[in-house]
All heavy atoms as TSV, in Angstrom:
chain	resi	resn	atom	element	x	y	z
A	1	MET	N	N	0.844	-1.135	-0.024
A	1	MET	CA	C	-0.031	-0.002	-0.010
A	1	MET	C	C	0.934	1.226	-0.003
A	1	MET	O	O	1.823	1.329	0.740
A	1	MET	CB	C	-0.889	-0.020	1.234
A	1	MET	CG	C	-1.734	1.235	1.329
A	1	MET	SD	S	-2.894	1.135	2.742
A	1	MET	CE	C	-1.831	1.890	3.999
A	2	SER	N	N	0.567	2.204	-0.833
A	2	SER	CA	C	1.320	3.422	-0.877
A	2	SER	C	C	0.428	4.573	-0.587
A	2	SER	O	O	-0.735	4.614	-0.839
A	2	SER	CB	C	1.880	3.690	-2.298
A	2	SER	OG	O	2.795	2.650	-2.678
A	3	ILE	N	N	1.018	5.568	0.112
A	3	ILE	CA	C	0.275	6.726	0.579
A	3	ILE	C	C	1.011	7.970	0.037
A	3	ILE	O	O	2.190	8.078	0.051
A	3	ILE	CB	C	0.244	6.835	2.104
A	3	ILE	CG1	C	-0.431	5.574	2.684
A	3	ILE	CG2	C	-0.433	8.113	2.523
A	3	ILE	CD1	C	-0.306	5.448	4.168
A	4	PHE	N	N	0.257	8.911	-0.506
A	4	PHE	CA	C	0.840	10.182	-0.985
A	4	PHE	C	C	0.512	11.265	-0.019
A	4	PHE	O	O	-0.672	11.508	0.355
A	4	PHE	CB	C	0.218	10.464	-2.392
A	4	PHE	CG	C	0.841	11.719	-3.002
A	4	PHE	CD1	C	2.154	11.596	-3.487
A	4	PHE	CD2	C	0.173	12.909	-3.108
A	4	PHE	CE1	C	2.707	12.745	-4.135
A	4	PHE	CE2	C	0.724	13.968	-3.684
A	4	PHE	CZ	C	1.974	13.959	-4.198
A	5	ILE	N	N	1.534	11.957	0.472
A	5	ILE	CA	C	1.371	13.030	1.455
A	5	ILE	C	C	1.897	14.311	0.956
A	5	ILE	O	O	3.010	14.384	0.470
A	5	ILE	CB	C	2.085	12.600	2.800
A	5	ILE	CG1	C	1.541	11.278	3.314
A	5	ILE	CG2	C	2.022	13.757	3.810
A	5	ILE	CD1	C	2.342	10.728	4.425
A	6	THR	N	N	1.091	15.382	1.084
A	6	THR	CA	C	1.476	16.746	0.727
A	6	THR	C	C	1.244	17.599	1.910
A	6	THR	O	O	0.176	17.637	2.482
A	6	THR	CB	C	0.730	17.253	-0.491
A	6	THR	OG1	O	0.886	16.400	-1.636
A	6	THR	CG2	C	1.181	18.667	-0.873
A	7	HIS	N	N	2.241	18.336	2.271
A	7	HIS	CA	C	2.172	19.282	3.425
A	7	HIS	C	C	1.750	20.659	2.891
A	7	HIS	O	O	2.495	21.216	2.122
A	7	HIS	CB	C	3.489	19.347	4.202
A	7	HIS	CG	C	3.706	18.089	4.953
A	7	HIS	ND1	N	3.315	17.975	6.274
A	7	HIS	CD2	C	4.316	16.969	4.575
A	7	HIS	CE1	C	3.730	16.740	6.686
A	7	HIS	NE2	N	4.300	16.097	5.651
A	8	ASP	N	N	0.606	21.175	3.358
A	8	ASP	CA	C	0.157	22.464	2.870
A	8	ASP	C	C	1.091	23.591	3.288
A	8	ASP	O	O	1.359	24.498	2.570
A	8	ASP	CB	C	-1.207	22.757	3.392
A	8	ASP	CG	C	-2.289	21.844	2.843
A	8	ASP	OD1	O	-2.074	21.376	1.717
A	8	ASP	OD2	O	-3.300	21.611	3.492
A	9	SER	N	N	1.647	23.539	4.448
A	9	SER	CA	C	2.567	24.523	4.890
A	9	SER	C	C	3.817	24.607	4.013
A	9	SER	O	O	4.323	25.661	3.674
A	9	SER	CB	C	2.976	24.296	6.363
A	9	SER	OG	O	3.662	23.077	6.524
A	10	GLN	N	N	4.339	23.425	3.592
A	10	GLN	CA	C	5.459	23.425	2.685
A	10	GLN	C	C	5.055	23.927	1.298
A	10	GLN	O	O	5.839	24.639	0.658
A	10	GLN	CB	C	5.979	21.979	2.539
A	10	GLN	CG	C	6.606	21.413	3.874
A	10	GLN	CD	C	7.909	22.110	4.190
A	10	GLN	OE1	O	8.607	22.705	3.358
A	10	GLN	NE2	N	8.236	22.052	5.459
A	11	SER	N	N	3.888	23.523	0.825
A	11	SER	CA	C	3.451	23.987	-0.475
A	11	SER	C	C	3.247	25.460	-0.556
A	11	SER	O	O	3.535	26.125	-1.584
A	11	SER	CB	C	2.159	23.290	-0.852
A	11	SER	OG	O	2.355	21.861	-0.909
A	12	ALA	N	N	2.786	26.041	0.551
A	12	ALA	CA	C	2.539	27.482	0.572
A	12	ALA	C	C	3.818	28.302	0.532
A	12	ALA	O	O	3.942	29.392	-0.018
A	12	ALA	CB	C	1.758	27.873	1.794
A	13	MET	N	N	4.913	27.697	1.090
A	13	MET	CA	C	6.146	28.368	1.143
A	13	MET	C	C	6.985	28.309	-0.216
A	13	MET	O	O	7.793	29.125	-0.445
A	13	MET	CB	C	7.059	27.804	2.288
A	13	MET	CG	C	6.504	28.144	3.671
A	13	MET	SD	S	7.302	27.300	4.960
A	13	MET	CE	C	9.041	27.363	4.546
A	14	HIS	N	N	6.722	27.272	-0.949
A	14	HIS	CA	C	7.536	27.000	-2.125
A	14	HIS	C	C	6.596	26.777	-3.301
A	14	HIS	O	O	5.535	26.247	-3.186
A	14	HIS	CB	C	8.411	25.714	-1.915
A	14	HIS	CG	C	9.305	25.859	-0.772
A	14	HIS	ND1	N	10.486	26.542	-0.836
A	14	HIS	CD2	C	9.206	25.423	0.491
A	14	HIS	CE1	C	11.110	26.499	0.336
A	14	HIS	NE2	N	10.348	25.807	1.164
A	15	LYS	N	N	7.077	27.216	-4.486
A	15	LYS	CA	C	6.305	26.924	-5.688
A	15	LYS	C	C	6.266	25.439	-5.927
A	15	LYS	O	O	7.235	24.711	-5.552
A	15	LYS	CB	C	6.927	27.633	-6.885
A	15	LYS	CG	C	6.850	29.158	-6.764
A	15	LYS	CD	C	7.544	29.752	-8.003
A	15	LYS	CE	C	7.592	31.223	-7.901
A	15	LYS	NZ	N	8.300	31.828	-9.027
A	16	ASP	N	N	5.210	24.953	-6.560
A	16	ASP	CA	C	5.076	23.505	-6.798
A	16	ASP	C	C	6.274	23.005	-7.637
A	16	ASP	O	O	6.704	21.899	-7.556
A	16	ASP	CB	C	3.784	23.174	-7.459
A	16	ASP	CG	C	3.435	21.710	-7.429
A	16	ASP	OD1	O	3.692	21.110	-6.335
A	16	ASP	OD2	O	2.912	21.187	-8.369
A	17	ALA	N	N	6.791	23.852	-8.518
A	17	ALA	CA	C	7.916	23.470	-9.430
A	17	ALA	C	C	9.184	23.223	-8.596
A	17	ALA	O	O	10.031	22.482	-9.063
A	17	ALA	CB	C	8.143	24.574	-10.429
A	18	ASP	N	N	9.262	23.843	-7.433
A	18	ASP	CA	C	10.455	23.653	-6.612
A	18	ASP	C	C	10.392	22.433	-5.720
A	18	ASP	O	O	11.313	22.062	-5.005
A	18	ASP	CB	C	10.595	24.886	-5.650
A	18	ASP	CG	C	10.919	26.144	-6.452
A	18	ASP	OD1	O	11.373	26.021	-7.644
A	18	ASP	OD2	O	10.663	27.222	-5.888
A	19	MET	N	N	9.220	21.765	-5.681
A	19	MET	CA	C	9.033	20.614	-4.862
A	19	MET	C	C	9.463	19.337	-5.565
A	19	MET	O	O	9.192	19.118	-6.782
A	19	MET	CB	C	7.581	20.465	-4.435
A	19	MET	CG	C	7.034	21.741	-3.801
A	19	MET	SD	S	7.669	21.946	-2.157
A	19	MET	CE	C	6.446	21.042	-1.225
A	20	ASN	N	N	10.130	18.457	-4.881
A	20	ASN	CA	C	10.553	17.123	-5.394
A	20	ASN	C	C	9.764	16.024	-4.702
A	20	ASN	O	O	9.371	16.151	-3.567
A	20	ASN	CB	C	12.056	16.925	-5.155
A	20	ASN	CG	C	12.878	18.017	-5.755
A	20	ASN	OD1	O	12.689	18.349	-6.927
A	20	ASN	ND2	N	13.739	18.575	-4.977
A	21	HIS	N	N	9.611	14.917	-5.430
A	21	HIS	CA	C	8.926	13.738	-4.805
A	21	HIS	C	C	9.927	12.792	-4.168
A	21	HIS	O	O	11.022	12.673	-4.711
A	21	HIS	CB	C	8.143	12.972	-5.947
A	21	HIS	CG	C	6.955	13.694	-6.428
A	21	HIS	ND1	N	6.986	14.530	-7.446
A	21	HIS	CD2	C	5.676	13.702	-5.981
A	21	HIS	CE1	C	5.787	15.079	-7.652
A	21	HIS	NE2	N	4.977	14.575	-6.810
A	22	TYR	N	N	9.584	12.206	-3.074
A	22	TYR	CA	C	10.463	11.237	-2.389
A	22	TYR	C	C	9.671	10.043	-1.977
A	22	TYR	O	O	8.544	10.174	-1.476
A	22	TYR	CB	C	11.052	11.914	-1.108
A	22	TYR	CG	C	11.902	13.067	-1.400
A	22	TYR	CD1	C	11.414	14.368	-1.505
A	22	TYR	CD2	C	13.307	12.902	-1.583
A	22	TYR	CE1	C	12.236	15.452	-1.813
A	22	TYR	CE2	C	14.115	13.980	-1.862
A	22	TYR	CZ	C	13.569	15.245	-1.961
A	22	TYR	OH	O	14.397	16.283	-2.228
A	23	LEU	N	N	10.239	8.877	-2.209
A	23	LEU	CA	C	9.632	7.593	-1.772
A	23	LEU	C	C	10.233	7.260	-0.454
A	23	LEU	O	O	11.469	7.187	-0.239
A	23	LEU	CB	C	9.949	6.460	-2.766
A	23	LEU	CG	C	9.511	5.082	-2.332
A	23	LEU	CD1	C	7.977	5.038	-2.316
A	23	LEU	CD2	C	10.069	4.056	-3.327
A	24	CYS	N	N	9.408	7.143	0.583
A	24	CYS	CA	C	9.772	6.827	1.926
A	24	CYS	C	C	9.366	5.412	2.253
A	24	CYS	O	O	8.177	5.071	2.145
A	24	CYS	CB	C	9.138	7.823	2.919
A	24	CYS	SG	S	9.354	9.537	2.431
A	25	THR	N	N	10.298	4.597	2.683
A	25	THR	CA	C	10.033	3.275	3.046
A	25	THR	C	C	10.068	3.102	4.617
A	25	THR	O	O	10.946	3.709	5.240
A	25	THR	CB	C	10.994	2.255	2.400
A	25	THR	OG1	O	12.341	2.601	2.723
A	25	THR	CG2	C	10.809	2.298	0.953
A	26	LEU	N	N	9.219	2.228	5.143
A	26	LEU	CA	C	9.091	2.023	6.532
A	26	LEU	C	C	9.566	0.638	6.900
A	26	LEU	O	O	9.588	-0.242	6.052
A	26	LEU	CB	C	7.693	2.287	7.025
A	26	LEU	CG	C	7.135	3.636	6.738
A	26	LEU	CD1	C	5.674	3.730	7.244
A	26	LEU	CD2	C	7.934	4.733	7.421
A	27	GLU	N	N	9.869	0.438	8.136
A	27	GLU	CA	C	10.361	-0.865	8.602
A	27	GLU	C	C	9.345	-2.015	8.455
A	27	GLU	O	O	9.644	-3.188	8.206
A	27	GLU	CB	C	10.753	-0.797	10.071
A	27	GLU	CG	C	11.427	-2.030	10.654
A	27	GLU	CD	C	11.886	-1.885	12.048
A	27	GLU	OE1	O	11.044	-1.655	12.910
A	27	GLU	OE2	O	13.097	-1.906	12.297
A	28	SER	N	N	8.059	-1.607	8.520
A	28	SER	CA	C	6.978	-2.569	8.398
A	28	SER	C	C	6.765	-3.075	6.971
A	28	SER	O	O	5.980	-3.990	6.726
A	28	SER	CB	C	5.670	-2.006	8.870
A	28	SER	OG	O	5.246	-0.973	8.114
A	29	GLY	N	N	7.456	-2.427	5.997
A	29	GLY	CA	C	7.258	-2.772	4.561
A	29	GLY	C	C	6.307	-1.795	3.785
A	29	GLY	O	O	6.229	-1.822	2.627
A	30	ARG	N	N	5.628	-0.928	4.613
A	30	ARG	CA	C	4.809	0.079	3.984
A	30	ARG	C	C	5.684	1.163	3.388
A	30	ARG	O	O	6.816	1.367	3.722
A	30	ARG	CB	C	3.809	0.695	4.993
A	30	ARG	CG	C	2.850	-0.318	5.539
A	30	ARG	CD	C	1.936	0.332	6.421
A	30	ARG	NE	N	2.659	0.762	7.677
A	30	ARG	CZ	C	2.117	1.474	8.673
A	30	ARG	NH1	N	0.852	1.851	8.600
A	30	ARG	NH2	N	2.802	1.741	9.720
A	31	ASP	N	N	5.134	1.905	2.453
A	31	ASP	CA	C	5.871	3.065	1.842
A	31	ASP	C	C	4.823	4.176	1.575
A	31	ASP	O	O	3.629	3.961	1.516
A	31	ASP	CB	C	6.617	2.724	0.608
A	31	ASP	CG	C	5.746	2.176	-0.525
A	31	ASP	OD1	O	4.525	1.977	-0.308
A	31	ASP	OD2	O	6.280	1.805	-1.579
A	32	PHE	N	N	5.403	5.353	1.406
A	32	PHE	CA	C	4.542	6.505	1.069
A	32	PHE	C	C	5.385	7.519	0.296
A	32	PHE	O	O	6.656	7.459	0.330
A	32	PHE	CB	C	3.960	7.157	2.295
A	32	PHE	CG	C	4.908	7.626	3.352
A	32	PHE	CD1	C	5.277	8.946	3.371
A	32	PHE	CD2	C	5.370	6.743	4.327
A	32	PHE	CE1	C	6.222	9.382	4.352
A	32	PHE	CE2	C	6.215	7.158	5.339
A	32	PHE	CZ	C	6.619	8.509	5.350
A	33	VAL	N	N	4.742	8.402	-0.409
A	33	VAL	CA	C	5.381	9.411	-1.236
A	33	VAL	C	C	5.092	10.804	-0.648
A	33	VAL	O	O	3.957	11.068	-0.273
A	33	VAL	CB	C	4.854	9.346	-2.715
A	33	VAL	CG1	C	5.544	10.473	-3.511
A	33	VAL	CG2	C	5.240	8.037	-3.340
A	34	ILE	N	N	6.132	11.578	-0.484
A	34	ILE	CA	C	5.951	12.968	-0.062
A	34	ILE	C	C	6.517	13.933	-1.073
A	34	ILE	O	O	7.262	13.564	-1.943
A	34	ILE	CB	C	6.641	13.215	1.303
A	34	ILE	CG1	C	8.155	12.959	1.214
A	34	ILE	CG2	C	5.984	12.329	2.376
A	34	ILE	CD1	C	8.959	13.424	2.460
A	35	LYS	N	N	6.126	15.218	-0.974
A	35	LYS	CA	C	6.755	16.297	-1.744
A	35	LYS	C	C	7.441	17.209	-0.739
A	35	LYS	O	O	6.911	17.584	0.272
A	35	LYS	CB	C	5.625	17.083	-2.477
A	35	LYS	CG	C	5.043	16.263	-3.654
A	35	LYS	CD	C	3.882	16.965	-4.209
A	35	LYS	CE	C	4.332	18.272	-4.976
A	35	LYS	NZ	N	3.174	18.874	-5.692
A	36	ALA	N	N	8.656	17.573	-1.078
A	36	ALA	CA	C	9.424	18.472	-0.222
A	36	ALA	C	C	10.397	19.332	-1.068
A	36	ALA	O	O	10.811	18.897	-2.170
A	36	ALA	CB	C	10.270	17.619	0.768
A	37	PRO	N	N	10.742	20.474	-0.649
A	37	PRO	CA	C	11.659	21.363	-1.394
A	37	PRO	C	C	13.085	20.941	-1.435
A	37	PRO	O	O	13.848	21.322	-2.298
A	37	PRO	CB	C	11.482	22.732	-0.729
A	37	PRO	CG	C	11.032	22.382	0.675
A	37	PRO	CD	C	10.267	21.120	0.601
A	38	SER	N	N	13.485	20.131	-0.467
A	38	SER	CA	C	14.972	19.716	-0.440
A	38	SER	C	C	15.084	18.350	0.234
A	38	SER	O	O	14.138	17.848	0.901
A	38	SER	CB	C	15.772	20.703	0.328
A	38	SER	OG	O	15.457	20.690	1.723
A	39	HIS	N	N	16.253	17.755	0.098
A	39	HIS	CA	C	16.532	16.488	0.672
A	39	HIS	C	C	16.457	16.545	2.277
A	39	HIS	O	O	15.976	15.708	2.962
A	39	HIS	CB	C	17.883	15.872	0.345
A	39	HIS	CG	C	18.044	15.681	-1.143
A	39	HIS	ND1	N	17.144	15.047	-1.945
A	39	HIS	CD2	C	19.052	15.962	-1.982
A	39	HIS	CE1	C	17.532	14.968	-3.185
A	39	HIS	NE2	N	18.758	15.448	-3.221
A	40	TYR	N	N	16.929	17.683	2.728
A	40	TYR	CA	C	16.941	17.933	4.187
A	40	TYR	C	C	15.575	18.003	4.697
A	40	TYR	O	O	15.219	17.362	5.684
A	40	TYR	CB	C	17.703	19.244	4.405
A	40	TYR	CG	C	17.892	19.657	5.864
A	40	TYR	CD1	C	18.830	19.052	6.623
A	40	TYR	CD2	C	17.052	20.671	6.440
A	40	TYR	CE1	C	19.024	19.456	7.958
A	40	TYR	CE2	C	17.207	20.965	7.751
A	40	TYR	CZ	C	18.222	20.412	8.500
A	40	TYR	OH	O	18.366	20.781	9.794
A	41	ASP	N	N	14.661	18.745	4.098
A	41	ASP	CA	C	13.245	18.864	4.499
A	41	ASP	C	C	12.570	17.519	4.340
A	41	ASP	O	O	11.741	17.160	5.197
A	41	ASP	CB	C	12.532	19.877	3.701
A	41	ASP	CG	C	12.969	21.345	4.031
A	41	ASP	OD1	O	13.377	21.577	5.194
A	41	ASP	OD2	O	12.871	22.196	3.169
A	42	ALA	N	N	12.865	16.790	3.253
A	42	ALA	CA	C	12.239	15.472	3.081
A	42	ALA	C	C	12.576	14.487	4.238
A	42	ALA	O	O	11.689	13.794	4.670
A	42	ALA	CB	C	12.704	14.874	1.735
A	43	ALA	N	N	13.767	14.545	4.722
A	43	ALA	CA	C	14.106	13.652	5.862
A	43	ALA	C	C	13.303	13.957	7.108
A	43	ALA	O	O	12.829	13.013	7.725
A	43	ALA	CB	C	15.615	13.852	6.125
A	44	TYR	N	N	13.177	15.250	7.416
A	44	TYR	CA	C	12.380	15.577	8.566
A	44	TYR	C	C	10.914	15.316	8.397
A	44	TYR	O	O	10.228	14.803	9.338
A	44	TYR	CB	C	12.577	17.098	8.946
A	44	TYR	CG	C	13.860	17.333	9.685
A	44	TYR	CD1	C	14.991	17.831	9.042
A	44	TYR	CD2	C	13.905	16.965	11.086
A	44	TYR	CE1	C	16.153	18.023	9.800
A	44	TYR	CE2	C	15.099	17.198	11.770
A	44	TYR	CZ	C	16.206	17.686	11.142
A	44	TYR	OH	O	17.391	17.893	11.836
A	45	ILE	N	N	10.337	15.655	7.251
A	45	ILE	CA	C	8.917	15.264	7.023
A	45	ILE	C	C	8.733	13.849	7.041
A	45	ILE	O	O	7.720	13.341	7.682
A	45	ILE	CB	C	8.508	15.916	5.607
A	45	ILE	CG1	C	8.577	17.428	5.623
A	45	ILE	CG2	C	7.088	15.390	5.243
A	45	ILE	CD1	C	8.398	18.059	4.293
A	46	ALA	N	N	9.560	13.048	6.439
A	46	ALA	CA	C	9.374	11.543	6.445
A	46	ALA	C	C	9.462	10.987	7.799
A	46	ALA	O	O	8.727	10.101	8.222
A	46	ALA	CB	C	10.405	10.924	5.526
A	47	ASP	N	N	10.380	11.539	8.625
A	47	ASP	CA	C	10.568	11.047	9.956
A	47	ASP	C	C	9.314	11.333	10.820
A	47	ASP	O	O	8.803	10.492	11.545
A	47	ASP	CB	C	11.784	11.673	10.661
A	47	ASP	CG	C	12.032	11.125	12.029
A	47	ASP	OD1	O	12.132	9.885	12.124
A	47	ASP	OD2	O	12.168	11.924	12.966
A	48	ASP	N	N	8.783	12.547	10.637
A	48	ASP	CA	C	7.540	12.910	11.303
A	48	ASP	C	C	6.423	12.059	10.959
A	48	ASP	O	O	5.534	11.605	11.770
A	48	ASP	CB	C	7.166	14.362	11.097
A	48	ASP	CG	C	8.143	15.350	11.820
A	48	ASP	OD1	O	8.832	14.895	12.739
A	48	ASP	OD2	O	8.140	16.540	11.434
A	49	GLU	N	N	6.200	11.771	9.657
A	49	GLU	CA	C	5.124	10.996	9.173
A	49	GLU	C	C	5.236	9.528	9.634
A	49	GLU	O	O	4.241	8.880	9.940
A	49	GLU	CB	C	5.053	11.025	7.639
A	49	GLU	CG	C	4.616	12.355	7.079
A	49	GLU	CD	C	3.208	12.779	7.537
A	49	GLU	OE1	O	2.370	11.976	7.709
A	49	GLU	OE2	O	3.041	14.063	7.692
A	50	SER	N	N	6.456	8.984	9.673
A	50	SER	CA	C	6.679	7.636	10.125
A	50	SER	C	C	6.251	7.457	11.623
A	50	SER	O	O	5.698	6.449	11.980
A	50	SER	CB	C	8.108	7.126	9.933
A	50	SER	OG	O	8.968	7.836	10.748
A	51	LYS	N	N	6.500	8.467	12.397
A	51	LYS	CA	C	6.122	8.465	13.811
A	51	LYS	C	C	4.629	8.501	13.934
A	51	LYS	O	O	4.061	7.823	14.801
A	51	LYS	CB	C	6.707	9.615	14.532
A	51	LYS	CG	C	8.217	9.532	14.699
A	51	LYS	CD	C	8.808	10.736	15.306
A	51	LYS	CE	C	10.371	10.596	15.410
A	51	LYS	NZ	N	10.957	11.861	15.875
A	52	LEU	N	N	3.945	9.238	13.054
A	52	LEU	CA	C	2.498	9.244	13.071
A	52	LEU	C	C	1.855	7.938	12.743
A	52	LEU	O	O	0.765	7.588	13.157
A	52	LEU	CB	C	1.947	10.357	12.121
A	52	LEU	CG	C	2.181	11.833	12.568
A	52	LEU	CD1	C	1.817	12.766	11.433
A	52	LEU	CD2	C	1.425	12.175	13.838
A	53	MET	N	N	2.648	7.176	11.922
A	53	MET	CA	C	2.161	5.844	11.543
A	53	MET	C	C	2.609	4.746	12.473
A	53	MET	O	O	2.469	3.541	12.178
A	53	MET	CB	C	2.623	5.563	10.089
A	53	MET	CG	C	2.104	6.415	9.056
A	53	MET	SD	S	2.760	6.022	7.442
A	53	MET	CE	C	2.306	7.471	6.494
A	54	ASP	N	N	3.199	5.154	13.617
A	54	ASP	CA	C	3.722	4.182	14.602
A	54	ASP	C	C	4.702	3.187	13.950
A	54	ASP	O	O	4.600	1.950	14.021
A	54	ASP	CB	C	2.653	3.347	15.285
A	54	ASP	CG	C	2.230	4.028	16.584
A	54	ASP	OD1	O	2.929	4.893	17.038
A	54	ASP	OD2	O	1.263	3.584	17.168
A	55	ASP	N	N	5.652	3.749	13.224
A	55	ASP	CA	C	6.612	2.903	12.442
A	55	ASP	C	C	7.936	3.547	12.492
A	55	ASP	O	O	8.126	4.677	12.963
A	55	ASP	CB	C	6.115	2.719	11.047
A	55	ASP	CG	C	6.561	1.356	10.395
A	55	ASP	OD1	O	7.505	0.815	10.906
A	55	ASP	OD2	O	5.861	0.882	9.545
A	56	TYR	N	N	8.933	2.860	11.948
A	56	TYR	CA	C	10.299	3.434	11.874
A	56	TYR	C	C	10.669	3.674	10.416
A	56	TYR	O	O	10.441	2.852	9.541
A	56	TYR	CB	C	11.370	2.469	12.430
A	56	TYR	CG	C	11.141	2.246	13.938
A	56	TYR	CD1	C	10.510	1.145	14.458
A	56	TYR	CD2	C	11.630	3.208	14.844
A	56	TYR	CE1	C	10.295	0.963	15.825
A	56	TYR	CE2	C	11.399	3.026	16.216
A	56	TYR	CZ	C	10.795	1.960	16.724
A	56	TYR	OH	O	10.590	1.776	18.005
A	57	LEU	N	N	11.301	4.811	10.151
A	57	LEU	CA	C	11.721	5.185	8.823
A	57	LEU	C	C	13.006	4.380	8.466
A	57	LEU	O	O	13.917	4.348	9.196
A	57	LEU	CB	C	12.016	6.694	8.770
A	57	LEU	CG	C	12.356	7.307	7.417
A	57	LEU	CD1	C	11.213	7.174	6.434
A	57	LEU	CD2	C	12.815	8.678	7.630
A	58	VAL	N	N	12.998	3.820	7.228
A	58	VAL	CA	C	14.168	3.041	6.784
A	58	VAL	C	C	14.901	3.898	5.763
A	58	VAL	O	O	16.096	3.968	5.812
A	58	VAL	CB	C	13.665	1.720	6.191
A	58	VAL	CG1	C	14.832	0.995	5.551
A	58	VAL	CG2	C	13.024	0.879	7.202
A	59	ASP	N	N	14.217	4.464	4.758
A	59	ASP	CA	C	14.902	5.146	3.652
A	59	ASP	C	C	14.086	6.246	3.034
A	59	ASP	O	O	12.877	6.110	3.030
A	59	ASP	CB	C	15.363	4.134	2.651
A	59	ASP	CG	C	16.512	4.620	1.773
A	59	ASP	OD1	O	17.008	5.674	1.970
A	59	ASP	OD2	O	16.955	3.833	0.932
A	60	VAL	N	N	14.710	7.209	2.505
A	60	VAL	CA	C	14.053	8.296	1.769
A	60	VAL	C	C	14.783	8.409	0.395
A	60	VAL	O	O	15.971	8.754	0.429
A	60	VAL	CB	C	14.029	9.609	2.551
A	60	VAL	CG1	C	13.366	10.735	1.719
A	60	VAL	CG2	C	13.398	9.560	3.864
A	61	ILE	N	N	14.075	8.106	-0.665
A	61	ILE	CA	C	14.671	8.036	-1.975
A	61	ILE	C	C	14.068	9.083	-2.897
A	61	ILE	O	O	12.838	9.056	-3.035
A	61	ILE	CB	C	14.452	6.646	-2.613
A	61	ILE	CG1	C	15.035	5.593	-1.638
A	61	ILE	CG2	C	15.119	6.569	-3.965
A	61	ILE	CD1	C	14.529	4.174	-2.010
A	62	PRO	N	N	14.847	9.983	-3.504
A	62	PRO	CA	C	14.297	10.921	-4.496
A	62	PRO	C	C	13.749	10.191	-5.702
A	62	PRO	O	O	14.314	9.197	-6.194
A	62	PRO	CB	C	15.494	11.751	-4.898
A	62	PRO	CG	C	16.541	11.463	-3.932
A	62	PRO	CD	C	16.296	10.152	-3.307
A	63	ILE	N	N	12.586	10.630	-6.160
A	63	ILE	CA	C	11.925	10.010	-7.298
A	63	ILE	C	C	12.061	10.986	-8.440
A	63	ILE	O	O	11.507	12.118	-8.416
A	63	ILE	CB	C	10.414	9.776	-7.075
A	63	ILE	CG1	C	10.239	8.802	-5.855
A	63	ILE	CG2	C	9.801	9.193	-8.285
A	63	ILE	CD1	C	8.809	8.679	-5.455
A	64	ASP	N	N	12.820	10.612	-9.441
A	64	ASP	CA	C	13.004	11.435	-10.635
A	64	ASP	C	C	11.891	11.230	-11.649
A	64	ASP	O	O	11.528	12.113	-12.424
A	64	ASP	CB	C	14.380	11.201	-11.301
A	64	ASP	CG	C	15.456	11.653	-10.379
A	64	ASP	OD1	O	15.299	12.591	-9.574
A	64	ASP	OD2	O	16.556	10.973	-10.483
A	65	ASP	N	N	11.334	9.987	-11.708
A	65	ASP	CA	C	10.367	9.618	-12.700
A	65	ASP	C	C	8.980	9.950	-12.100
A	65	ASP	O	O	8.455	9.294	-11.236
A	65	ASP	CB	C	10.444	8.142	-12.971
A	65	ASP	CG	C	9.508	7.713	-14.075
A	65	ASP	OD1	O	8.897	8.593	-14.730
A	65	ASP	OD2	O	9.372	6.483	-14.355
A	66	THR	N	N	8.347	11.020	-12.644
A	66	THR	CA	C	7.016	11.396	-12.078
A	66	THR	C	C	5.928	10.445	-12.514
A	66	THR	O	O	4.771	10.529	-11.977
A	66	THR	CB	C	6.619	12.797	-12.590
A	66	THR	OG1	O	6.673	12.822	-14.028
A	66	THR	CG2	C	7.522	13.854	-12.004
A	67	ASP	N	N	6.189	9.487	-13.383
A	67	ASP	CA	C	5.209	8.422	-13.711
A	67	ASP	C	C	4.945	7.509	-12.535
A	67	ASP	O	O	3.910	6.924	-12.433
A	67	ASP	CB	C	5.661	7.585	-14.929
A	67	ASP	CG	C	5.658	8.426	-16.190
A	67	ASP	OD1	O	4.897	9.413	-16.297
A	67	ASP	OD2	O	6.373	7.981	-17.149
A	68	TYR	N	N	5.877	7.484	-11.578
A	68	TYR	CA	C	5.706	6.650	-10.404
A	68	TYR	C	C	4.576	7.228	-9.505
A	68	TYR	O	O	3.880	6.466	-8.891
A	68	TYR	CB	C	6.997	6.596	-9.610
A	68	TYR	CG	C	6.924	5.689	-8.442
A	68	TYR	CD1	C	7.155	4.288	-8.485
A	68	TYR	CD2	C	6.527	6.247	-7.182
A	68	TYR	CE1	C	7.037	3.503	-7.333
A	68	TYR	CE2	C	6.446	5.417	-6.017
A	68	TYR	CZ	C	6.699	4.068	-6.140
A	68	TYR	OH	O	6.534	3.221	-5.022
A	69	VAL	N	N	4.482	8.510	-9.507
A	69	VAL	CA	C	3.487	9.181	-8.656
A	69	VAL	C	C	2.140	9.155	-9.392
A	69	VAL	O	O	2.021	9.878	-10.373
A	69	VAL	CB	C	3.898	10.626	-8.343
A	69	VAL	CG1	C	2.889	11.296	-7.402
A	69	VAL	CG2	C	5.246	10.623	-7.656
A	70	ILE	N	N	1.192	8.370	-8.865
A	70	ILE	CA	C	-0.087	8.265	-9.554
A	70	ILE	C	C	-1.121	9.237	-9.149
A	70	ILE	O	O	-2.134	9.356	-9.755
A	70	ILE	CB	C	-0.598	6.775	-9.470
A	70	ILE	CG1	C	-0.812	6.424	-7.990
A	70	ILE	CG2	C	0.267	5.815	-10.171
A	70	ILE	CD1	C	-1.480	5.088	-7.755
A	71	PHE	N	N	-0.831	9.940	-8.052
A	71	PHE	CA	C	-1.785	10.906	-7.487
A	71	PHE	C	C	-1.397	12.306	-7.871
A	71	PHE	O	O	-0.174	12.606	-8.030
A	71	PHE	CB	C	-1.901	10.789	-5.988
A	71	PHE	CG	C	-2.286	9.483	-5.550
A	71	PHE	CD1	C	-1.329	8.567	-4.960
A	71	PHE	CD2	C	-3.660	9.064	-5.588
A	71	PHE	CE1	C	-1.713	7.368	-4.542
A	71	PHE	CE2	C	-4.018	7.812	-5.169
A	71	PHE	CZ	C	-3.063	6.905	-4.636
A	72	THR	N	N	-2.323	13.188	-8.035
A	72	THR	CA	C	-2.069	14.591	-8.304
A	72	THR	C	C	-2.635	15.432	-7.193
A	72	THR	O	O	-3.408	14.990	-6.431
A	72	THR	CB	C	-2.626	15.051	-9.703
A	72	THR	OG1	O	-4.043	14.928	-9.617
A	72	THR	CG2	C	-2.064	14.197	-10.762
A	73	ASP	N	N	-2.245	16.691	-7.200
A	73	ASP	CA	C	-2.726	17.612	-6.234
A	73	ASP	C	C	-4.086	18.267	-6.584
A	73	ASP	O	O	-4.617	19.045	-5.853
A	73	ASP	CB	C	-1.681	18.776	-6.034
A	73	ASP	CG	C	-0.468	18.316	-5.354
A	73	ASP	OD1	O	-0.489	17.259	-4.671
A	73	ASP	OD2	O	0.573	18.999	-5.565
A	74	ASP	N	N	-4.626	17.833	-7.684
A	74	ASP	CA	C	-5.916	18.442	-8.161
A	74	ASP	C	C	-7.102	18.137	-7.270
A	74	ASP	O	O	-7.238	17.141	-6.691
A	74	ASP	CB	C	-6.264	17.916	-9.587
A	74	ASP	CG	C	-5.182	18.475	-10.555
A	74	ASP	OD1	O	-4.579	19.463	-10.250
A	74	ASP	OD2	O	-5.079	17.877	-11.628
């Protein structure tokens, strides 16, 4: 199961063109996709989200291929 997470506060601060997609994997085997302006911000956002899911963050991988992301902000 994949989850797509967009933070409104991050989106308001940065143009959508400046945002990158990141695949975040959890210890339980679940994964989710986030949008963040930088690798540094992505790490913090992913860590916060993993805690909300009662799980441990394993990896945060930048996604260059936007075809992987099946959800849009529309």
